[in-house]
LUMSE-868637 format. One record per residue (C-alpha): z, x, y; residue in three letters. Coordinates in nm, 2 decimals. Layout:
! LUMSE-868637
MARPA|Z|X|Y|Ala .
...
This chain:
! LUMSE-868637
MARPA|0.95|6.42|2.37|Lys .
MARPA|0.93|6.36|2.00|Leu .
MARPA|1.30|6.30|1.98|Leu .
MARPA|1.28|6.06|2.28|Gln .
MARPA|1.01|5.86|2.09|Ser .
MARPA|1.24|5.85|1.79|Arg .
MARPA|1.57|5.78|1.96|His .
MARPA|1.55|5.50|2.21|Pro .
MARPA|1.89|5.60|2.34|Ile .
MARPA|1.73|5.91|2.48|Leu .
MARPA|1.49|5.70|2.68|Arg .
MARPA|1.78|5.51|2.84|Cys .
MARPA|2.00|5.56|3.14|Lys .
MARPA|2.32|5.40|3.26|Leu .
MARPA|2.27|5.16|3.55|Val .
MARPA|2.57|5.03|3.75|Leu .
MARPA|2.58|4.65|3.77|Arg .
MARPA|2.87|4.51|3.96|Lys .
MARPA|3.18|4.60|3.76|Tyr .
MARPA|3.01|4.74|3.45|Thr .
MARPA|2.73|4.97|3.34|Met .
MARPA|2.44|4.87|3.13|Val .
MARPA|2.16|5.04|2.94|Leu .
MARPA|1.82|5.04|3.09|Gln .
MARPA|1.51|5.20|2.93|Glu .
MARPA|1.31|5.44|3.15|Asp .
MARPA|1.01|5.61|2.98|Ser .
MARPA|0.99|5.86|3.27|Ser .
MARPA|1.33|6.02|3.19|Leu .
MARPA|1.34|6.39|3.12|Asp .
MARPA|1.62|6.55|2.92|Ile .
MARPA|1.76|6.83|3.14|Pro .
MARPA|1.79|7.18|2.99|Val .
MARPA|2.01|7.43|3.17|Phe .
MARPA|2.01|7.80|3.10|Arg .
MARPA|2.30|8.04|3.17|Tyr .
MARPA|2.38|8.40|3.10|Arg .
MARPA|2.59|8.44|2.79|Arg .
MARPA|2.87|8.69|2.83|Lys .
MARPA|3.09|8.62|2.53|Asn .
MARPA|3.17|8.35|2.27|Asp .
MARPA|3.34|8.13|2.53|Glu .
MARPA|3.08|8.14|2.80|Ser .
MARPA|3.01|7.77|2.74|Tyr .
MARPA|3.38|7.67|2.79|Leu .
MARPA|3.41|7.65|3.17|Pro .
MARPA|3.09|7.44|3.19|His .
MARPA|3.20|7.20|2.92|Trp .
MARPA|3.55|7.16|3.06|Met .
MARPA|3.40|7.08|3.40|Arg .
MARPA|3.15|6.83|3.25|Leu .
MARPA|3.42|6.67|3.04|Ser .
MARPA|3.62|6.58|3.35|Arg .
MARPA|3.33|6.43|3.54|Glu .
MARPA|3.25|6.06|3.53|Gly .
MARPA|2.93|5.91|3.39|Ala .
MARPA|2.61|6.00|3.56|Gln .
MARPA|2.40|5.69|3.64|Thr .
MARPA|2.02|5.68|3.66|Asp .
MARPA|1.97|6.00|3.46|Val .
MARPA|1.93|6.08|3.09|Ala .
MARPA|2.24|6.05|2.88|Leu .
MARPA|2.18|6.38|2.70|Leu .
MARPA|2.18|6.72|2.86|Ser .
MARPA|2.14|7.06|2.69|Ile .
MARPA|2.30|7.38|2.80|Leu .
MARPA|2.17|7.71|2.67|Leu .
MARPA|2.38|8.03|2.70|Phe .
MARPA|2.15|8.33|2.64|Glu .
MARPA|2.23|8.70|2.58|Glu .
MARPA|1.96|8.96|2.54|Lys .
MARPA|2.02|9.16|2.23|Val .
MARPA|1.72|9.38|2.25|Asp .
MARPA|1.36|9.36|2.39|Asp .
MARPA|1.27|9.09|2.14|Glu .
MARPA|1.59|8.91|2.05|Lys .
MARPA|1.83|8.68|2.23|Phe .
MARPA|2.16|8.54|2.11|His .
MARPA|2.17|8.18|2.22|Thr .
MARPA|2.46|7.93|2.21|Asp .
MARPA|2.35|7.57|2.25|Ala .
MARPA|2.58|7.30|2.39|Leu .
MARPA|2.48|6.93|2.36|Phe .
MARPA|2.65|6.69|2.60|Ile .
MARPA|2.61|6.32|2.54|Met .
MARPA|2.74|6.12|2.83|Asp .
MARPA|2.79|5.82|2.61|His .
MARPA|2.76|5.72|2.24|Ser .
MARPA|2.61|5.39|2.13|Phe .
MARPA|2.58|5.22|1.80|Cys .
MARPA|2.21|5.28|1.75|Asp .
MARPA|2.25|5.51|1.45|Gly .
MARPA|2.25|5.82|1.68|Leu .
MARPA|2.50|6.10|1.60|Ser .
MARPA|2.51|6.39|1.83|Ile .
MARPA|2.53|6.62|1.53|Leu .
MARPA|2.23|6.46|1.37|Asn .
MARPA|2.04|6.48|1.70|Leu .
MARPA|2.13|6.86|1.72|Ser .
MARPA|2.00|6.91|1.37|Lys .
MARPA|1.67|6.73|1.44|Glu .
MARPA|1.62|6.92|1.76|Leu .
MARPA|1.65|7.25|1.59|Phe .
MARPA|1.43|7.14|1.30|Gln .
MARPA|1.15|7.04|1.55|Leu .
MARPA|1.18|7.37|1.73|Met .
MARPA|1.13|7.55|1.40|Ser .
MARPA|0.86|7.32|1.25|Asp .
MARPA|1.08|7.25|0.95|Ser .
MARPA|1.17|6.88|1.01|Ala .
MARPA|1.26|6.68|0.71|Asp .
MARPA|1.22|6.34|0.89|Phe .
MARPA|0.94|6.14|1.04|Asp .
MARPA|0.95|6.18|1.42|Pro .
MARPA|0.73|5.88|1.47|Ser .
MARPA|0.98|5.65|1.30|Lys .
MARPA|1.18|5.50|1.58|Ser .
MARPA|1.54|5.39|1.55|Leu .
MARPA|1.68|5.06|1.68|Lys .
MARPA|1.87|5.05|2.00|Ile .
MARPA|2.21|4.88|2.06|Ala .
MARPA|2.19|4.56|2.25|Leu .
MARPA|2.44|4.48|2.53|Pro .
MARPA|2.69|4.23|2.40|Met .
MARPA|2.59|3.95|2.64|Asp .
MARPA|2.22|3.98|2.55|Val .
MARPA|2.31|3.98|2.18|Leu .
MARPA|2.52|3.66|2.22|Cys .
MARPA|2.26|3.49|2.44|Arg .
MARPA|1.97|3.57|2.21|Asn .
MARPA|2.16|3.47|1.89|Ser .
MARPA|2.33|3.15|2.01|Ile .
MARPA|2.10|3.00|2.28|Gly .
MARPA|2.18|2.82|2.60|Gln .
MARPA|2.37|2.51|2.71|Gly .
MARPA|2.74|2.41|2.74|Phe .
MARPA|2.81|2.43|2.37|Phe .
MARPA|2.63|2.76|2.34|Ala .
MARPA|2.84|2.90|2.63|Ser .
MARPA|3.16|2.79|2.45|Phe .
MARPA|3.04|2.96|2.13|Leu .
MARPA|2.96|3.28|2.32|Arg .
MARPA|3.31|3.28|2.46|Ile .
MARPA|3.46|3.25|2.11|Leu .
MARPA|3.23|3.52|1.97|Lys .
MARPA|3.30|3.76|2.25|Thr .
MARPA|3.68|3.70|2.21|Ala .
MARPA|3.64|3.77|1.84|Gly .
MARPA|3.46|4.10|1.91|Ile .
MARPA|3.72|4.21|2.16|Ile .
MARPA|4.01|4.12|1.92|Ile .
MARPA|3.83|4.32|1.65|Lys .
MARPA|3.79|4.62|1.88|Leu .
MARPA|4.15|4.61|1.98|Leu .
MARPA|4.26|4.60|1.62|Arg .
MARPA|4.04|4.89|1.53|Ser .
MARPA|4.01|5.12|1.84|Pro .
MARPA|3.82|5.39|1.65|Asn .
MARPA|3.46|5.42|1.75|Pro .
MARPA|3.36|5.40|1.38|Ala .
MARPA|3.44|5.03|1.38|Tyr .
MARPA|3.22|4.93|1.67|Tyr .
MARPA|3.00|4.64|1.54|Pro .
MARPA|2.64|4.75|1.53|Glu .
MARPA|2.43|4.61|1.81|Gly .
MARPA|2.72|4.54|2.04|Glu .
MARPA|2.79|4.71|2.37|Tyr .
MARPA|3.13|4.82|2.49|Val .
MARPA|3.18|4.91|2.86|Lys .
MARPA|3.25|5.29|2.89|Pro .
MARPA|3.57|5.25|3.09|Ala .
MARPA|3.71|5.00|2.84|Asp .
MARPA|3.75|5.25|2.56|Met .
MARPA|3.85|5.55|2.77|Ala .
MARPA|4.10|5.78|2.62|Leu .
MARPA|4.35|5.88|2.89|Lys .
MARPA|4.41|6.23|2.77|Cys .
MARPA|4.27|6.57|2.79|Thr .
MARPA|4.06|6.76|2.54|Cys .
MARPA|4.10|7.12|2.46|Arg .
MARPA|3.95|7.36|2.21|Pro .
MARPA|4.15|7.53|1.93|His .
MARPA|4.01|7.80|1.70|Thr .
MARPA|4.16|7.96|1.39|Ile .
MARPA|4.01|8.22|1.17|Glu .
MARPA|4.08|8.32|0.81|Ile .
MARPA|3.97|8.68|0.75|Asp .
MARPA|3.88|8.65|0.39|Asp .
MARPA|3.75|8.31|0.28|Val .
MARPA|3.60|8.42|-0.06|Lys .
MARPA|3.92|8.36|-0.26|Pro .
MARPA|3.95|8.02|-0.11|Leu .
MARPA|3.58|7.93|-0.19|Leu .
MARPA|3.63|8.06|-0.54|Lys .
MARPA|3.94|7.84|-0.58|Lys .
MARPA|3.74|7.54|-0.45|Cys .
MARPA|3.48|7.60|-0.72|Lys .
MARPA|3.74|7.63|-0.99|Glu .
MARPA|3.89|7.30|-0.88|Asn .
MARPA|3.55|7.14|-0.84|Lys .
MARPA|3.62|7.04|-0.48|Val .
MARPA|3.45|7.13|-0.15|Thr .
MARPA|3.60|7.34|0.13|Leu .
MARPA|3.56|7.03|0.34|Gly .
MARPA|3.77|6.83|0.10|Asn .
MARPA|4.05|7.09|0.11|Leu .
MARPA|4.05|7.11|0.49|Val .
MARPA|4.06|6.73|0.52|Thr .
MARPA|4.35|6.70|0.27|Ala .
MARPA|4.53|6.99|0.44|Ser .
MARPA|4.48|6.84|0.78|Leu .
MARPA|4.62|6.50|0.68|Val .
MARPA|4.93|6.65|0.54|Phe .
MARPA|4.97|6.89|0.83|Glu .
MARPA|4.96|6.61|1.08|Ile .
MARPA|5.23|6.43|0.89|Gly .
MARPA|5.46|6.73|0.87|Ser .
MARPA|5.41|6.82|1.24|Val .
MARPA|5.48|6.47|1.36|Leu .
MARPA|5.79|6.47|1.14|Lys .
MARPA|5.90|6.80|1.28|Ser .
MARPA|5.88|6.68|1.64|Ile .
MARPA|6.09|6.37|1.57|Gly .
MARPA|5.83|6.10|1.55|Lys .
MARPA|5.93|5.78|1.37|Asp .
MARPA|5.75|5.78|1.04|Lys .
MARPA|5.74|5.41|1.03|Arg .
MARPA|5.53|5.39|1.35|Lys .
MARPA|5.27|5.64|1.26|Ile .
MARPA|4.94|5.53|1.11|Gly .
MARPA|4.68|5.76|0.97|Ile .
MARPA|4.32|5.63|0.92|Gly .
MARPA|4.07|5.84|0.73|Ile .
MARPA|3.74|5.69|0.82|Ala .
MARPA|3.37|5.73|0.83|Cys .
MARPA|3.10|5.57|1.04|Asp .
MARPA|3.09|5.23|0.87|Thr .
MARPA|2.72|5.19|0.95|Arg .
MARPA|2.64|5.50|0.75|Arg .
MARPA|2.87|5.48|0.45|Leu .
MARPA|2.60|5.61|0.22|Tyr .
MARPA|2.34|5.88|0.29|Ser .
MARPA|2.01|5.94|0.12|Asp .
MARPA|2.05|6.31|0.19|Val .
MARPA|2.38|6.30|0.00|Leu .
MARPA|2.22|6.11|-0.28|Glu .
MARPA|2.44|5.80|-0.23|Gly .
MARPA|2.77|5.98|-0.24|Ile .
MARPA|3.03|5.80|-0.04|His .
MARPA|3.12|6.00|0.27|Leu .
MARPA|3.47|5.88|0.30|Gly .
MARPA|3.69|5.58|0.32|Phe .
MARPA|3.85|5.39|0.61|His .
MARPA|4.16|5.19|0.70|Val .
MARPA|4.16|4.93|0.97|Ser .
MARPA|4.43|4.66|0.92|Ser .
MARPA|4.80|4.68|0.96|Arg .
MARPA|4.85|4.66|0.59|Ala .
MARPA|4.61|4.95|0.54|Asp .
MARPA|4.79|5.16|0.80|Tyr .
MARPA|5.12|5.09|0.62|Thr .
MARPA|4.97|5.21|0.29|Leu .
MARPA|4.83|5.51|0.47|Ala .
MARPA|5.18|5.61|0.56|Leu .
MARPA|5.23|5.71|0.19|Glu .
MARPA|5.00|6.00|0.25|His .
MARPA|5.25|6.16|0.50|Ile .
MARPA|5.48|6.38|0.29|Pro .
MARPA|5.86|6.37|0.33|Asp .
MARPA|5.87|6.75|0.28|Lys .
MARPA|5.69|6.98|0.52|Pro .
MARPA|5.51|7.18|0.25|Leu .
MARPA|5.32|7.07|-0.06|Leu .
MARPA|5.28|7.26|-0.38|Ser .
MARPA|4.94|7.41|-0.45|Lys .
MARPA|4.89|7.16|-0.73|Glu .
MARPA|4.96|6.86|-0.51|Glu .
MARPA|4.73|6.98|-0.24|Leu .
MARPA|4.44|7.05|-0.47|Trp .
MARPA|4.49|6.71|-0.64|Lys .
MARPA|4.47|6.54|-0.30|Arg .
MARPA|4.16|6.75|-0.21|Ala .
MARPA|3.99|6.62|-0.53|Arg .
MARPA|4.04|6.27|-0.41|Asp .
MARPA|3.85|6.31|-0.09|Val .
MARPA|3.50|6.20|-0.15|Lys .
MARPA|3.29|6.41|0.07|Thr .
MARPA|3.00|6.64|0.00|Phe .
MARPA|2.93|7.00|0.07|Phe .
MARPA|2.62|7.21|0.05|Glu .
MARPA|2.57|7.59|0.07|Glu .
MARPA|2.28|7.81|0.15|Trp .
MARPA|2.21|8.18|0.11|Glu .
MARPA|1.96|8.33|0.33|Asp .
MARPA|2.00|8.68|0.48|Asn .
MARPA|2.38|8.62|0.48|Tyr .
MARPA|2.60|8.38|0.29|Pro .
MARPA|2.67|8.08|0.51|Leu .
MARPA|2.88|7.80|0.39|Tyr .
MARPA|2.86|7.49|0.62|Ile .
MARPA|3.07|7.17|0.61|Ala .
MARPA|2.97|7.02|0.94|Gln .
MARPA|2.86|6.70|0.76|Met .
MARPA|3.23|6.64|0.72|Leu .
MARPA|3.29|6.69|1.09|Ala .
MARPA|3.65|6.57|1.10|Pro .
MARPA|3.82|6.49|1.42|Tyr .
MARPA|4.15|6.33|1.51|Phe .
MARPA|4.29|6.17|1.82|Thr .
MARPA|4.66|6.13|1.89|Tyr .
MARPA|4.71|5.85|2.13|Thr .
MARPA|5.08|5.87|2.24|Ala .
MARPA|5.20|5.57|2.43|Gly .
MARPA|4.91|5.36|2.31|Thr .
MARPA|5.01|5.13|2.03|Thr .
MARPA|4.80|4.89|1.83|His .
MARPA|4.99|4.65|1.60|Asn .
MARPA|5.31|4.84|1.66|Gln .
MARPA|5.15|5.17|1.55|Phe .
MARPA|5.07|5.49|1.73|Asp .
MARPA|4.74|5.58|1.56|Thr .
MARPA|4.58|5.90|1.45|Ile .
MARPA|4.23|5.89|1.32|Ala .
MARPA|4.09|6.16|1.10|Val .
MARPA|3.73|6.06|1.09|Thr .
MARPA|3.40|6.17|0.95|Asn .
MARPA|3.15|6.12|1.23|Trp .
MARPA|2.80|6.24|1.16|Gly .
MARPA|2.69|6.55|0.97|Arg .
MARPA|2.50|6.86|1.03|Leu .
MARPA|2.31|7.04|0.75|Asn .
MARPA|2.15|7.36|0.87|Met .
MARPA|2.02|7.66|0.69|Pro .
MARPA|2.11|8.00|0.84|Thr .
MARPA|1.76|8.07|0.97|Asp .
MARPA|1.47|7.87|1.10|Phe .
MARPA|1.16|8.08|1.04|Asn .
MARPA|1.32|8.37|1.20|Gly .
MARPA|1.34|8.19|1.54|Gln .
MARPA|1.69|8.05|1.54|Trp .
MARPA|2.00|8.18|1.36|Lys .
MARPA|2.26|7.90|1.38|Val .
MARPA|2.62|7.99|1.37|Thr .
MARPA|2.77|7.70|1.56|Asn .
MARPA|2.65|7.38|1.72|Val .
MARPA|2.88|7.18|1.95|Phe .
MARPA|2.84|6.80|1.97|Gly .
MARPA|3.06|6.64|2.24|Met .
MARPA|3.08|6.33|2.45|Thr .
MARPA|3.23|6.28|2.79|Asn .
MARPA|3.60|6.23|2.76|Asn .
MARPA|3.61|5.96|3.02|Leu .
MARPA|3.42|5.74|2.78|His .
MARPA|3.43|5.77|2.40|Met .
MARPA|3.57|6.11|2.33|Leu .
MARPA|3.49|6.24|1.98|Met .
MARPA|3.63|6.59|1.94|Pro .
MARPA|3.46|6.76|1.65|Thr .
MARPA|3.58|7.03|1.41|Met .
MARPA|3.30|7.27|1.32|Ile .
MARPA|3.38|7.47|1.01|Met .
MARPA|3.17|7.76|0.90|Ser .
MARPA|3.19|8.09|0.71|Ser .
MARPA|2.99|8.39|0.81|Phe .
MARPA|3.02|8.73|0.64|Asn .
MARPA|3.32|8.61|0.45|Gly .
MARPA|3.53|8.49|0.75|Lys .
MARPA|3.62|8.12|0.79|Leu .
MARPA|3.62|7.99|1.15|Arg .
MARPA|3.74|7.64|1.24|Leu .
MARPA|3.68|7.53|1.59|Ser .
MARPA|3.84|7.19|1.68|Met .
MARPA|3.81|7.01|2.01|Phe .
MARPA|4.12|6.79|2.01|Val .
MARPA|4.20|6.50|2.23|Ser .
MARPA|4.57|6.50|2.31|Glu .
MARPA|4.81|6.34|2.56|Pro .
MARPA|4.95|6.53|2.85|Ala .
MARPA|5.30|6.44|2.72|Ala .
MARPA|5.25|6.65|2.41|Ser .
MARPA|5.01|6.94|2.50|Pro .
MARPA|5.12|7.16|2.21|Thr .
MARPA|5.07|6.91|1.93|Leu .
MARPA|4.73|7.03|1.83|Ser .
MARPA|4.83|7.40|1.85|Ala .
MARPA|5.11|7.32|1.60|His .
MARPA|4.87|7.14|1.37|Ile .
MARPA|4.61|7.42|1.38|Met .
MARPA|4.87|7.68|1.32|Lys .
MARPA|5.01|7.49|1.02|Gly .
MARPA|4.65|7.42|0.89|Leu .
MARPA|4.58|7.79|0.88|Lys .
MARPA|4.90|7.86|0.69|Glu .
MARPA|4.84|7.58|0.45|Arg .
MARPA|4.48|7.69|0.37|Leu .
MARPA|4.59|8.06|0.32|Glu .
MARPA|4.87|7.95|0.09|Ser .
MARPA|4.64|7.73|-0.12|Ala .
MARPA|4.50|8.04|-0.30|Val .
């Protein structure tokens, strides 16, 4: 209830109106929590795959929480939490930030003011009507403004570029592809972390740089035309700076055709880079990384939360686009007053709307685990597998 008072989006539901869906506030909404028996690390997967294929649910809360519980002994449970957001709006809400705040409230360790409410996104027609007024001339201006917004969205299909306060119909931005999880593990991450400290870069920086180069080499290896591939490294443009990160820039973004063309320079002509080149690129990635030591060493880079989408067959300004994007952050200590030990938090959105697959990167007891939920076209189902395999090899060879 505290989060609902803070995040207006949690008090809203989707209501079907003719050919579109609009947000409608309903103070009586309850966020559903479902409990299931946890059998293994992938108990959540069938439920999430089923939910990701379903359409938007109307007249219910947008957020649902699935808990997978396994009894360890008489007093302890192992719980995996899966947060499903049926839609994502530009109201400052990130599913990862929401997850963080929820865990903090459950442990009485919140570092934010729950009574401080965030602003909600306004539907586009309401925004135009309120800001321009009525009458024939006003109607003409609204048409021009709406056309400009649509053109802007078409030029920059990444959700990070949605103008604040403007509403986009769910089906309009649907990604016609599937989403599947991929996980890789590096058995001994300590040498890699040591090397990161020597080079004064974060593990998140290194993974980002490695991922960009790996995407380039994989696309080259499967015969894609280099001149028609664009890579955009972006962050949520409404949250370029963060007080938590002391004003450190979270990333950079490209949006225009010229920027995409310049971004092509980051795709290497050779499939592998030297260690020196990779570390140099990693130092250029302006992200931030924190580490905690509680009962066990736990290094978390979820605030980076990179994801990428390969939209084969969908071109914008003559380019097939790949977006490697920072979307939200998640800073969590290992233990909340002994109540919750967090090893992974999944933030996902329904893939019939705005699919934002997230990589969660963490190290526990010296082992690095990267779990990436990748949106990919049916025509190239093995692309992400190739990229993840190459990413693992690239990280291991960086030491």
